C-alpha beads as a LAMMPS data file, in Angstrom:
LAMMPS data file: protein, C-alpha beads

449 atoms
448 bonds

1 atom types
1 bond types

-500.0 500.0 xlo xhi
-500.0 500.0 ylo yhi
-500.0 500.0 zlo zhi

Masses

1 110.0

Atoms # bond

1 1 1 -255.837 86.199 -176.352
2 1 1 -254.548 85.477 -179.963
3 1 1 -250.620 85.742 -179.352
4 1 1 -250.193 84.715 -175.693
5 1 1 -249.003 87.024 -173.110
6 1 1 -246.935 84.261 -171.380
7 1 1 -243.533 84.971 -172.957
8 1 1 -243.573 88.538 -171.748
9 1 1 -244.797 87.875 -168.591
10 1 1 -242.258 85.249 -167.852
11 1 1 -239.422 87.578 -168.664
12 1 1 -240.876 90.237 -166.365
13 1 1 -241.506 88.160 -163.439
14 1 1 -237.751 86.778 -163.383
15 1 1 -236.735 90.307 -163.538
16 1 1 -239.034 91.500 -160.871
17 1 1 -239.926 88.333 -158.741
18 1 1 -243.543 88.701 -160.043
19 1 1 -245.590 85.439 -160.058
20 1 1 -245.837 84.256 -163.647
21 1 1 -248.974 82.393 -162.815
22 1 1 -250.226 80.976 -166.026
23 1 1 -247.437 82.639 -168.357
24 1 1 -244.995 79.989 -168.319
25 1 1 -245.417 77.921 -171.401
26 1 1 -242.859 78.288 -173.984
27 1 1 -244.657 76.977 -176.651
28 1 1 -248.045 75.557 -177.661
29 1 1 -247.313 72.128 -176.028
30 1 1 -248.411 68.751 -177.357
31 1 1 -252.055 68.545 -175.821
32 1 1 -254.155 70.135 -178.693
33 1 1 -252.465 68.255 -181.152
34 1 1 -255.634 66.289 -181.670
35 1 1 -258.777 65.972 -183.600
36 1 1 -260.149 69.548 -183.852
37 1 1 -256.821 71.336 -182.473
38 1 1 -253.495 72.258 -184.175
39 1 1 -252.387 71.031 -187.335
40 1 1 -248.872 68.940 -187.145
41 1 1 -246.641 71.558 -189.268
42 1 1 -243.221 70.682 -190.212
43 1 1 -240.646 72.608 -191.593
44 1 1 -240.292 71.732 -195.379
45 1 1 -244.480 71.214 -195.313
46 1 1 -246.223 72.371 -198.906
47 1 1 -249.904 74.021 -198.547
48 1 1 -252.101 74.513 -201.358
49 1 1 -250.879 72.303 -203.816
50 1 1 -246.896 73.207 -203.099
51 1 1 -247.609 76.835 -203.344
52 1 1 -246.347 77.692 -199.824
53 1 1 -243.331 75.919 -198.228
54 1 1 -242.813 76.393 -194.719
55 1 1 -239.539 77.619 -193.440
56 1 1 -239.591 78.360 -189.693
57 1 1 -242.060 78.851 -186.856
58 1 1 -242.879 82.268 -185.924
59 1 1 -245.325 82.127 -182.929
60 1 1 -248.287 80.929 -181.951
61 1 1 -251.786 81.727 -180.013
62 1 1 -254.663 79.609 -178.677
63 1 1 -256.317 79.338 -182.056
64 1 1 -253.310 79.084 -184.225
65 1 1 -250.076 78.687 -185.113
66 1 1 -247.852 81.234 -187.546
67 1 1 -245.385 79.946 -189.881
68 1 1 -242.856 81.616 -192.336
69 1 1 -243.297 80.339 -195.549
70 1 1 -241.933 80.931 -198.931
71 1 1 -244.661 81.721 -201.924
72 1 1 -243.304 79.935 -205.010
73 1 1 -245.846 81.558 -207.015
74 1 1 -244.506 85.126 -206.600
75 1 1 -240.772 84.357 -204.921
76 1 1 -241.492 86.069 -201.361
77 1 1 -241.770 85.451 -198.112
78 1 1 -245.101 85.289 -196.303
79 1 1 -246.663 84.606 -193.098
80 1 1 -248.776 81.567 -193.036
81 1 1 -251.305 81.243 -190.296
82 1 1 -253.006 77.863 -189.726
83 1 1 -255.913 77.753 -187.246
84 1 1 -257.225 74.954 -185.015
85 1 1 -259.790 72.772 -186.869
86 1 1 -262.660 72.542 -184.391
87 1 1 -265.896 74.264 -185.639
88 1 1 -265.857 77.266 -183.260
89 1 1 -262.411 78.281 -184.389
90 1 1 -263.280 77.805 -188.209
91 1 1 -266.051 79.996 -187.601
92 1 1 -264.068 82.493 -185.887
93 1 1 -261.416 82.218 -188.721
94 1 1 -264.049 82.935 -191.047
95 1 1 -265.021 86.225 -189.189
96 1 1 -261.516 87.453 -189.108
97 1 1 -261.275 86.851 -193.150
98 1 1 -264.151 88.708 -193.466
99 1 1 -262.903 91.685 -191.558
100 1 1 -259.446 91.253 -192.915
101 1 1 -260.787 91.337 -196.512
102 1 1 -262.790 94.506 -195.514
103 1 1 -259.549 96.366 -194.604
104 1 1 -257.862 95.172 -197.510
105 1 1 -260.504 96.562 -200.038
106 1 1 -260.524 99.857 -198.350
107 1 1 -256.761 100.262 -198.486
108 1 1 -255.528 99.192 -202.225
109 1 1 -252.280 101.521 -201.904
110 1 1 -250.997 100.273 -199.091
111 1 1 -250.923 103.285 -196.776
112 1 1 -253.343 102.634 -193.825
113 1 1 -250.705 100.625 -191.591
114 1 1 -252.830 97.564 -191.149
115 1 1 -251.617 94.155 -192.110
116 1 1 -252.682 92.809 -195.500
117 1 1 -254.257 89.449 -195.797
118 1 1 -252.948 87.893 -199.456
119 1 1 -254.733 84.558 -199.557
120 1 1 -256.727 82.219 -197.625
121 1 1 -257.554 78.287 -197.947
122 1 1 -258.216 75.534 -196.297
123 1 1 -255.982 72.394 -195.682
124 1 1 -256.983 69.078 -194.794
125 1 1 -254.751 67.203 -192.292
126 1 1 -255.305 63.944 -189.453
127 1 1 -256.775 66.467 -186.879
128 1 1 -259.835 67.967 -189.208
129 1 1 -259.809 70.643 -192.063
130 1 1 -257.743 74.042 -190.873
131 1 1 -258.667 77.439 -192.199
132 1 1 -255.301 78.949 -193.330
133 1 1 -254.736 82.591 -193.993
134 1 1 -251.512 84.099 -195.654
135 1 1 -249.975 87.627 -194.752
136 1 1 -247.464 89.695 -195.900
137 1 1 -244.340 88.860 -193.912
138 1 1 -243.278 91.992 -191.401
139 1 1 -240.549 92.191 -188.694
140 1 1 -240.163 92.674 -185.206
141 1 1 -242.871 93.730 -182.763
142 1 1 -242.620 96.677 -180.704
143 1 1 -242.295 94.192 -177.566
144 1 1 -238.929 93.149 -179.210
145 1 1 -238.163 96.994 -179.800
146 1 1 -238.661 97.721 -175.974
147 1 1 -236.030 94.890 -175.052
148 1 1 -233.579 96.383 -177.397
149 1 1 -233.714 99.435 -174.795
150 1 1 -233.361 97.086 -171.944
151 1 1 -236.818 98.609 -170.766
152 1 1 -235.313 101.630 -170.359
153 1 1 -237.576 103.657 -172.753
154 1 1 -237.418 105.159 -176.058
155 1 1 -236.663 109.102 -176.910
156 1 1 -240.212 110.634 -176.705
157 1 1 -239.323 111.958 -180.798
158 1 1 -239.076 108.152 -181.400
159 1 1 -242.294 107.421 -179.882
160 1 1 -244.147 109.668 -181.804
161 1 1 -242.938 108.625 -185.123
162 1 1 -244.656 105.053 -183.805
163 1 1 -247.572 106.803 -182.327
164 1 1 -248.150 108.470 -185.746
165 1 1 -248.486 105.024 -187.572
166 1 1 -250.575 103.506 -184.990
167 1 1 -253.120 106.184 -185.123
168 1 1 -253.152 106.027 -188.815
169 1 1 -254.163 102.392 -188.434
170 1 1 -256.702 103.012 -185.754
171 1 1 -258.106 106.060 -187.391
172 1 1 -258.539 103.868 -190.751
173 1 1 -260.394 101.067 -188.659
174 1 1 -262.435 103.218 -186.169
175 1 1 -263.792 106.054 -188.723
176 1 1 -264.025 104.410 -191.896
177 1 1 -264.571 100.510 -191.393
178 1 1 -266.206 101.072 -187.629
179 1 1 -263.707 98.125 -186.588
180 1 1 -262.340 97.549 -183.052
181 1 1 -259.179 95.635 -182.722
182 1 1 -259.705 94.679 -179.102
183 1 1 -256.622 93.614 -178.662
184 1 1 -254.394 96.348 -179.229
185 1 1 -250.744 95.559 -177.352
186 1 1 -246.865 95.821 -178.429
187 1 1 -247.151 92.186 -179.510
188 1 1 -249.691 93.082 -182.157
189 1 1 -247.621 95.640 -183.722
190 1 1 -245.176 94.842 -186.103
191 1 1 -242.461 96.790 -187.840
192 1 1 -242.145 96.650 -191.254
193 1 1 -238.324 95.105 -191.091
194 1 1 -236.283 93.364 -188.652
195 1 1 -234.248 95.587 -186.126
196 1 1 -231.281 93.477 -187.103
197 1 1 -231.121 93.060 -191.014
198 1 1 -228.630 90.289 -190.493
199 1 1 -231.989 88.271 -189.184
200 1 1 -234.503 89.232 -191.859
201 1 1 -234.528 86.129 -193.994
202 1 1 -235.308 88.880 -197.100
203 1 1 -231.999 90.048 -196.488
204 1 1 -229.637 87.502 -194.935
205 1 1 -229.391 85.514 -197.991
206 1 1 -230.502 82.292 -196.016
207 1 1 -231.098 79.091 -198.387
208 1 1 -234.461 78.299 -198.966
209 1 1 -235.806 74.892 -197.768
210 1 1 -237.252 72.514 -200.445
211 1 1 -240.563 70.901 -199.731
212 1 1 -240.637 67.305 -198.240
213 1 1 -240.859 64.368 -200.323
214 1 1 -244.546 63.590 -199.627
215 1 1 -245.778 67.580 -200.628
216 1 1 -243.374 66.902 -203.794
217 1 1 -245.668 63.937 -204.743
218 1 1 -248.316 66.246 -204.024
219 1 1 -247.034 69.171 -206.469
220 1 1 -246.454 66.388 -209.188
221 1 1 -250.188 65.441 -209.012
222 1 1 -251.204 69.009 -209.143
223 1 1 -248.847 69.385 -211.730
224 1 1 -250.592 66.385 -213.766
225 1 1 -253.726 67.917 -213.157
226 1 1 -252.766 71.327 -214.455
227 1 1 -251.416 69.453 -217.498
228 1 1 -254.968 67.240 -217.785
229 1 1 -256.852 70.748 -217.784
230 1 1 -254.274 72.332 -220.621
231 1 1 -253.708 69.370 -222.647
232 1 1 -256.857 67.295 -222.190
233 1 1 -256.958 63.692 -221.125
234 1 1 -253.476 61.693 -220.612
235 1 1 -252.782 57.972 -220.970
236 1 1 -251.667 56.327 -217.886
237 1 1 -247.846 56.160 -219.351
238 1 1 -247.939 59.770 -220.359
239 1 1 -248.807 60.490 -216.162
240 1 1 -246.176 58.070 -215.527
241 1 1 -243.741 59.788 -217.329
242 1 1 -244.691 63.024 -216.341
243 1 1 -244.370 61.908 -212.267
244 1 1 -241.144 60.336 -213.139
245 1 1 -239.480 63.239 -214.297
246 1 1 -240.566 65.238 -211.708
247 1 1 -238.993 63.170 -209.163
248 1 1 -236.086 62.913 -211.144
249 1 1 -235.779 66.898 -211.276
250 1 1 -236.890 66.948 -207.377
251 1 1 -234.102 64.594 -206.511
252 1 1 -231.461 66.912 -208.392
253 1 1 -232.441 69.834 -206.804
254 1 1 -231.845 68.275 -203.505
255 1 1 -228.759 66.791 -204.537
256 1 1 -227.612 69.878 -205.684
257 1 1 -228.541 72.224 -202.721
258 1 1 -226.804 69.613 -200.238
259 1 1 -223.793 69.393 -202.657
260 1 1 -223.640 73.304 -202.500
261 1 1 -224.246 73.675 -199.013
262 1 1 -221.256 71.154 -198.309
263 1 1 -218.727 72.762 -200.473
264 1 1 -219.859 76.200 -198.977
265 1 1 -219.389 74.592 -195.257
266 1 1 -217.664 71.297 -195.020
267 1 1 -218.217 71.245 -191.181
268 1 1 -222.203 71.057 -191.623
269 1 1 -222.296 67.448 -192.336
270 1 1 -224.945 67.724 -194.437
271 1 1 -227.053 70.209 -192.600
272 1 1 -228.664 73.173 -194.476
273 1 1 -228.808 76.313 -192.737
274 1 1 -233.043 77.552 -193.158
275 1 1 -232.071 80.934 -190.892
276 1 1 -229.907 82.284 -188.904
277 1 1 -229.122 79.918 -186.130
278 1 1 -231.810 77.119 -187.333
279 1 1 -230.153 74.067 -188.489
280 1 1 -232.422 71.230 -190.319
281 1 1 -231.161 67.561 -191.575
282 1 1 -231.859 66.922 -194.645
283 1 1 -232.235 63.490 -194.305
284 1 1 -235.110 63.757 -191.697
285 1 1 -236.628 67.147 -192.117
286 1 1 -240.094 64.981 -192.788
287 1 1 -239.824 63.565 -189.346
288 1 1 -239.175 66.673 -187.432
289 1 1 -242.008 67.378 -184.796
290 1 1 -243.029 70.985 -184.438
291 1 1 -241.753 71.359 -181.180
292 1 1 -238.192 70.612 -182.095
293 1 1 -237.828 74.106 -184.046
294 1 1 -238.217 76.577 -181.355
295 1 1 -238.586 79.412 -183.464
296 1 1 -240.811 81.781 -182.193
297 1 1 -239.635 85.434 -182.865
298 1 1 -242.769 87.218 -181.161
299 1 1 -241.241 86.065 -177.673
300 1 1 -238.337 87.713 -175.487
301 1 1 -235.300 88.950 -176.836
302 1 1 -233.283 88.648 -174.444
303 1 1 -232.330 84.970 -174.463
304 1 1 -235.569 83.169 -173.532
305 1 1 -236.470 79.919 -175.845
306 1 1 -238.639 80.007 -178.646
307 1 1 -237.420 83.391 -180.280
308 1 1 -236.725 82.039 -183.818
309 1 1 -233.689 84.088 -183.729
310 1 1 -231.628 81.929 -181.356
311 1 1 -229.839 83.356 -178.299
312 1 1 -230.603 87.070 -178.443
313 1 1 -228.183 87.806 -175.561
314 1 1 -225.121 86.862 -177.865
315 1 1 -227.209 87.898 -181.114
316 1 1 -228.180 91.528 -179.586
317 1 1 -224.634 92.096 -179.283
318 1 1 -223.036 94.958 -176.965
319 1 1 -225.053 97.984 -176.103
320 1 1 -223.187 100.378 -178.385
321 1 1 -224.498 97.661 -181.297
322 1 1 -227.964 97.705 -179.897
323 1 1 -228.162 101.429 -180.119
324 1 1 -226.693 101.760 -183.448
325 1 1 -229.611 99.118 -184.429
326 1 1 -231.920 101.492 -182.754
327 1 1 -231.037 104.675 -184.171
328 1 1 -231.403 102.880 -187.711
329 1 1 -234.129 100.898 -187.569
330 1 1 -237.412 102.231 -189.663
331 1 1 -240.245 102.785 -187.163
332 1 1 -242.721 102.360 -189.637
333 1 1 -245.065 99.865 -188.439
334 1 1 -248.338 97.681 -188.965
335 1 1 -251.519 96.464 -186.350
336 1 1 -251.744 93.034 -186.889
337 1 1 -253.835 90.232 -185.327
338 1 1 -257.415 90.498 -185.967
339 1 1 -258.659 87.009 -184.496
340 1 1 -260.548 88.915 -181.739
341 1 1 -261.818 91.919 -183.752
342 1 1 -265.279 93.110 -184.029
343 1 1 -267.338 95.782 -185.449
344 1 1 -268.954 98.719 -183.529
345 1 1 -272.308 97.513 -184.560
346 1 1 -271.413 93.501 -184.211
347 1 1 -269.547 92.377 -181.090
348 1 1 -269.001 88.682 -180.265
349 1 1 -267.980 88.836 -176.742
350 1 1 -267.671 91.176 -173.634
351 1 1 -264.515 89.577 -172.713
352 1 1 -261.779 91.608 -174.790
353 1 1 -258.192 93.181 -174.275
354 1 1 -255.229 91.674 -172.381
355 1 1 -255.077 92.460 -168.797
356 1 1 -252.373 95.067 -168.710
357 1 1 -254.203 96.896 -171.819
358 1 1 -257.839 96.412 -170.453
359 1 1 -259.804 99.494 -170.613
360 1 1 -262.113 100.877 -167.384
361 1 1 -265.643 100.053 -169.193
362 1 1 -264.427 96.347 -170.117
363 1 1 -263.226 95.824 -166.635
364 1 1 -266.861 97.237 -165.293
365 1 1 -268.594 95.171 -167.575
366 1 1 -270.058 98.129 -169.290
367 1 1 -270.545 98.426 -173.313
368 1 1 -267.532 99.196 -175.237
369 1 1 -266.613 101.019 -178.550
370 1 1 -263.329 102.416 -180.220
371 1 1 -262.263 104.200 -177.130
372 1 1 -261.156 100.703 -175.931
373 1 1 -258.726 100.393 -178.693
374 1 1 -257.447 104.092 -177.608
375 1 1 -256.911 103.139 -173.908
376 1 1 -254.611 100.277 -174.981
377 1 1 -252.973 102.829 -177.215
378 1 1 -252.154 105.092 -174.403
379 1 1 -250.799 102.156 -172.488
380 1 1 -248.434 101.419 -175.567
381 1 1 -247.398 105.143 -175.292
382 1 1 -246.241 104.892 -171.793
383 1 1 -244.682 101.411 -172.419
384 1 1 -242.858 102.696 -175.286
385 1 1 -241.512 105.748 -173.185
386 1 1 -240.608 104.301 -170.268
387 1 1 -240.050 100.643 -170.680
388 1 1 -242.311 99.906 -168.381
389 1 1 -246.070 98.392 -168.303
390 1 1 -248.575 101.010 -167.143
391 1 1 -251.004 98.301 -165.333
392 1 1 -249.368 95.178 -164.391
393 1 1 -251.658 92.995 -162.130
394 1 1 -250.759 90.292 -159.935
395 1 1 -252.541 87.437 -158.578
396 1 1 -253.077 87.535 -154.678
397 1 1 -253.989 85.527 -151.813
398 1 1 -257.799 86.272 -152.085
399 1 1 -258.343 87.424 -155.795
400 1 1 -257.304 86.953 -159.294
401 1 1 -255.579 89.187 -161.672
402 1 1 -258.721 90.457 -163.026
403 1 1 -259.902 91.782 -159.912
404 1 1 -256.161 93.127 -159.073
405 1 1 -256.602 95.008 -162.066
406 1 1 -259.999 96.541 -160.860
407 1 1 -258.630 97.651 -157.721
408 1 1 -255.291 99.106 -159.408
409 1 1 -257.499 101.051 -161.620
410 1 1 -259.584 102.222 -158.623
411 1 1 -256.672 103.318 -156.572
412 1 1 -255.240 105.293 -159.591
413 1 1 -258.395 106.972 -159.747
414 1 1 -259.143 105.026 -163.132
415 1 1 -262.621 105.566 -163.028
416 1 1 -262.847 108.960 -163.261
417 1 1 -261.601 108.585 -167.073
418 1 1 -265.069 107.916 -168.031
419 1 1 -266.076 111.691 -167.342
420 1 1 -262.696 113.333 -167.907
421 1 1 -260.889 111.419 -170.751
422 1 1 -257.455 113.544 -169.995
423 1 1 -257.532 111.988 -166.655
424 1 1 -255.804 108.841 -168.164
425 1 1 -252.429 110.666 -167.204
426 1 1 -253.099 110.084 -163.385
427 1 1 -251.103 106.771 -162.748
428 1 1 -248.154 108.121 -164.850
429 1 1 -245.071 109.471 -162.900
430 1 1 -244.995 112.883 -162.339
431 1 1 -242.157 114.154 -164.690
432 1 1 -243.477 112.029 -167.600
433 1 1 -246.639 113.631 -167.811
434 1 1 -246.223 116.888 -169.730
435 1 1 -243.857 114.893 -172.542
436 1 1 -246.159 111.979 -172.951
437 1 1 -249.381 113.937 -172.933
438 1 1 -248.057 116.607 -175.756
439 1 1 -246.476 113.557 -177.803
440 1 1 -250.121 111.900 -177.855
441 1 1 -251.868 114.968 -178.320
442 1 1 -249.434 116.020 -181.458
443 1 1 -249.909 112.242 -182.816
444 1 1 -253.573 112.777 -182.494
445 1 1 -253.777 115.833 -184.165
446 1 1 -251.293 114.949 -187.454
447 1 1 -253.916 111.744 -187.884
448 1 1 -256.907 113.384 -187.914
449 1 1 -255.587 116.257 -190.418

Bonds

1 1 1 2
2 1 2 3
3 1 3 4
4 1 4 5
5 1 5 6
6 1 6 7
7 1 7 8
8 1 8 9
9 1 9 10
10 1 10 11
11 1 11 12
12 1 12 13
13 1 13 14
14 1 14 15
15 1 15 16
16 1 16 17
17 1 17 18
18 1 18 19
19 1 19 20
20 1 20 21
21 1 21 22
22 1 22 23
23 1 23 24
24 1 24 25
25 1 25 26
26 1 26 27
27 1 27 28
28 1 28 29
29 1 29 30
30 1 30 31
31 1 31 32
32 1 32 33
33 1 33 34
34 1 34 35
35 1 35 36
36 1 36 37
37 1 37 38
38 1 38 39
39 1 39 40
40 1 40 41
41 1 41 42
42 1 42 43
43 1 43 44
44 1 44 45
45 1 45 46
46 1 46 47
47 1 47 48
48 1 48 49
49 1 49 50
50 1 50 51
51 1 51 52
52 1 52 53
53 1 53 54
54 1 54 55
55 1 55 56
56 1 56 57
57 1 57 58
58 1 58 59
59 1 59 60
60 1 60 61
61 1 61 62
62 1 62 63
63 1 63 64
64 1 64 65
65 1 65 66
66 1 66 67
67 1 67 68
68 1 68 69
69 1 69 70
70 1 70 71
71 1 71 72
72 1 72 73
73 1 73 74
74 1 74 75
75 1 75 76
76 1 76 77
77 1 77 78
78 1 78 79
79 1 79 80
80 1 80 81
81 1 81 82
82 1 82 83
83 1 83 84
84 1 84 85
85 1 85 86
86 1 86 87
87 1 87 88
88 1 88 89
89 1 89 90
90 1 90 91
91 1 91 92
92 1 92 93
93 1 93 94
94 1 94 95
95 1 95 96
96 1 96 97
97 1 97 98
98 1 98 99
99 1 99 100
100 1 100 101
101 1 101 102
102 1 102 103
103 1 103 104
104 1 104 105
105 1 105 106
106 1 106 107
107 1 107 108
108 1 108 109
109 1 109 110
110 1 110 111
111 1 111 112
112 1 112 113
113 1 113 114
114 1 114 115
115 1 115 116
116 1 116 117
117 1 117 118
118 1 118 119
119 1 119 120
120 1 120 121
121 1 121 122
122 1 122 123
123 1 123 124
124 1 124 125
125 1 125 126
126 1 126 127
127 1 127 128
128 1 128 129
129 1 129 130
130 1 130 131
131 1 131 132
132 1 132 133
133 1 133 134
134 1 134 135
135 1 135 136
136 1 136 137
137 1 137 138
138 1 138 139
139 1 139 140
140 1 140 141
141 1 141 142
142 1 142 143
143 1 143 144
144 1 144 145
145 1 145 146
146 1 146 147
147 1 147 148
148 1 148 149
149 1 149 150
150 1 150 151
151 1 151 152
152 1 152 153
153 1 153 154
154 1 154 155
155 1 155 156
156 1 156 157
157 1 157 158
158 1 158 159
159 1 159 160
160 1 160 161
161 1 161 162
162 1 162 163
163 1 163 164
164 1 164 165
165 1 165 166
166 1 166 167
167 1 167 168
168 1 168 169
169 1 169 170
170 1 170 171
171 1 171 172
172 1 172 173
173 1 173 174
174 1 174 175
175 1 175 176
176 1 176 177
177 1 177 178
178 1 178 179
179 1 179 180
180 1 180 181
181 1 181 182
182 1 182 183
183 1 183 184
184 1 184 185
185 1 185 186
186 1 186 187
187 1 187 188
188 1 188 189
189 1 189 190
190 1 190 191
191 1 191 192
192 1 192 193
193 1 193 194
194 1 194 195
195 1 195 196
196 1 196 197
197 1 197 198
198 1 198 199
199 1 199 200
200 1 200 201
201 1 201 202
202 1 202 203
203 1 203 204
204 1 204 205
205 1 205 206
206 1 206 207
207 1 207 208
208 1 208 209
209 1 209 210
210 1 210 211
211 1 211 212
212 1 212 213
213 1 213 214
214 1 214 215
215 1 215 216
216 1 216 217
217 1 217 218
218 1 218 219
219 1 219 220
220 1 220 221
221 1 221 222
222 1 222 223
223 1 223 224
224 1 224 225
225 1 225 226
226 1 226 227
227 1 227 228
228 1 228 229
229 1 229 230
230 1 230 231
231 1 231 232
232 1 232 233
233 1 233 234
234 1 234 235
235 1 235 236
236 1 236 237
237 1 237 238
238 1 238 239
239 1 239 240
240 1 240 241
241 1 241 242
242 1 242 243
243 1 243 244
244 1 244 245
245 1 245 246
246 1 246 247
247 1 247 248
248 1 248 249
249 1 249 250
250 1 250 251
251 1 251 252
252 1 252 253
253 1 253 254
254 1 254 255
255 1 255 256
256 1 256 257
257 1 257 258
258 1 258 259
259 1 259 260
260 1 260 261
261 1 261 262
262 1 262 263
263 1 263 264
264 1 264 265
265 1 265 266
266 1 266 267
267 1 267 268
268 1 268 269
269 1 269 270
270 1 270 271
271 1 271 272
272 1 272 273
273 1 273 274
274 1 274 275
275 1 275 276
276 1 276 277
277 1 277 278
278 1 278 279
279 1 279 280
280 1 280 281
281 1 281 282
282 1 282 283
283 1 283 284
284 1 284 285
285 1 285 286
286 1 286 287
287 1 287 288
288 1 288 289
289 1 289 290
290 1 290 291
291 1 291 292
292 1 292 293
293 1 293 294
294 1 294 295
295 1 295 296
296 1 296 297
297 1 297 298
298 1 298 299
299 1 299 300
300 1 300 301
301 1 301 302
302 1 302 303
303 1 303 304
304 1 304 305
305 1 305 306
306 1 306 307
307 1 307 308
308 1 308 309
309 1 309 310
310 1 310 311
311 1 311 312
312 1 312 313
313 1 313 314
314 1 314 315
315 1 315 316
316 1 316 317
317 1 317 318
318 1 318 319
319 1 319 320
320 1 320 321
321 1 321 322
322 1 322 323
323 1 323 324
324 1 324 325
325 1 325 326
326 1 326 327
327 1 327 328
328 1 328 329
329 1 329 330
330 1 330 331
331 1 331 332
332 1 332 333
333 1 333 334
334 1 334 335
335 1 335 336
336 1 336 337
337 1 337 338
338 1 338 339
339 1 339 340
340 1 340 341
341 1 341 342
342 1 342 343
343 1 343 344
344 1 344 345
345 1 345 346
346 1 346 347
347 1 347 348
348 1 348 349
349 1 349 350
350 1 350 351
351 1 351 352
352 1 352 353
353 1 353 354
354 1 354 355
355 1 355 356
356 1 356 357
357 1 357 358
358 1 358 359
359 1 359 360
360 1 360 361
361 1 361 362
362 1 362 363
363 1 363 364
364 1 364 365
365 1 365 366
366 1 366 367
367 1 367 368
368 1 368 369
369 1 369 370
370 1 370 371
371 1 371 372
372 1 372 373
373 1 373 374
374 1 374 375
375 1 375 376
376 1 376 377
377 1 377 378
378 1 378 379
379 1 379 380
380 1 380 381
381 1 381 382
382 1 382 383
383 1 383 384
384 1 384 385
385 1 385 386
386 1 386 387
387 1 387 388
388 1 388 389
389 1 389 390
390 1 390 391
391 1 391 392
392 1 392 393
393 1 393 394
394 1 394 395
395 1 395 396
396 1 396 397
397 1 397 398
398 1 398 399
399 1 399 400
400 1 400 401
401 1 401 402
402 1 402 403
403 1 403 404
404 1 404 405
405 1 405 406
406 1 406 407
407 1 407 408
408 1 408 409
409 1 409 410
410 1 410 411
411 1 411 412
412 1 412 413
413 1 413 414
414 1 414 415
415 1 415 416
416 1 416 417
417 1 417 418
418 1 418 419
419 1 419 420
420 1 420 421
421 1 421 422
422 1 422 423
423 1 423 424
424 1 424 425
425 1 425 426
426 1 426 427
427 1 427 428
428 1 428 429
429 1 429 430
430 1 430 431
431 1 431 432
432 1 432 433
433 1 433 434
434 1 434 435
435 1 435 436
436 1 436 437
437 1 437 438
438 1 438 439
439 1 439 440
440 1 440 441
441 1 441 442
442 1 442 443
443 1 443 444
444 1 444 445
445 1 445 446
446 1 446 447
447 1 447 448
448 1 448 449
């Protein structure tokens, strides 16, 4: 699935002794940084003629890497998704863009609780041509929210608030657009803001990272082209003069930025803080490899590497502080990651959904529709309320996780769901059945009215 389950499984395996299996890598590694694979993005890189400047890494998936970027045209933070360059990844990206544009066109007032595609373009690099997508920048995902509760679950009234927004999004996708998300899980539902405002670059006042010098040169060339369009043909000397001016201005900006940082923090030794707990050396920012800034905020919020927020065991603070943050957090959220989405009338594969949220019809190899998303939604409801996943398959000696998932479903009477929809409550602990059922039913009724 697009944003890997590896980090959540690794965290849980360390807690309950379960096998981590194929969920152990903390980043995308280097193997796929080759022709047809990932683009080697560095902090400070600029895209689309200098419009988007990379600030930090947000996450990664099998298809792409995702970066926090600064939109210089509209002075705002955005999420920049850079797809692998192989032809089949490009085709998948174009299908995703088609779906995202359909979603955006039907929601001009931004009320449907689904992420907004702001821009898309292609970027050429040493590994090929990469499709890039630009999204609105959102906050923490629901898995991070669950971790802030120490896997103890949230009050039912708060679960209902989250369910309402999820259902608004699903209702819009299913009824109005005939779109199936196919990979609904806590990682793919983002809050509108960070749980801790101090970690939100929109509120923390962290200084912006300037473009790398090579990207400044590209921006200068773009500026020359723009001037040529506006003012007609330029002589060679005029072009040189414009480039020299732009170069001097850029150098002046860098010197001023470094000077200001040194005055503010004499101990920083020329380092510029790009975001909380992420420091970059100005002199070598171009040479930093992608893996040197481990900033996947979609991973574990309890101290595993690759969070983008540093050491969460320190940053989340005391239990009282966490409770205060949870009590004040805005629970409005949006559905994200449509890299595996399809239409009810045009489906690309039968291999859908993350194992823990996979519906019975997909497990059995039967036809699926929008109800597949609702199954995943019910699993998420349980996880929000209890802090535990409803189904957690493990690899055995004679069977893999997919086979175990099917066995687990049969043991719990899951197959009867095909004829008795409300029987999805069977695997839930007895004391939780009533409250969760009422919560989901109430949310469904509100969403349909």
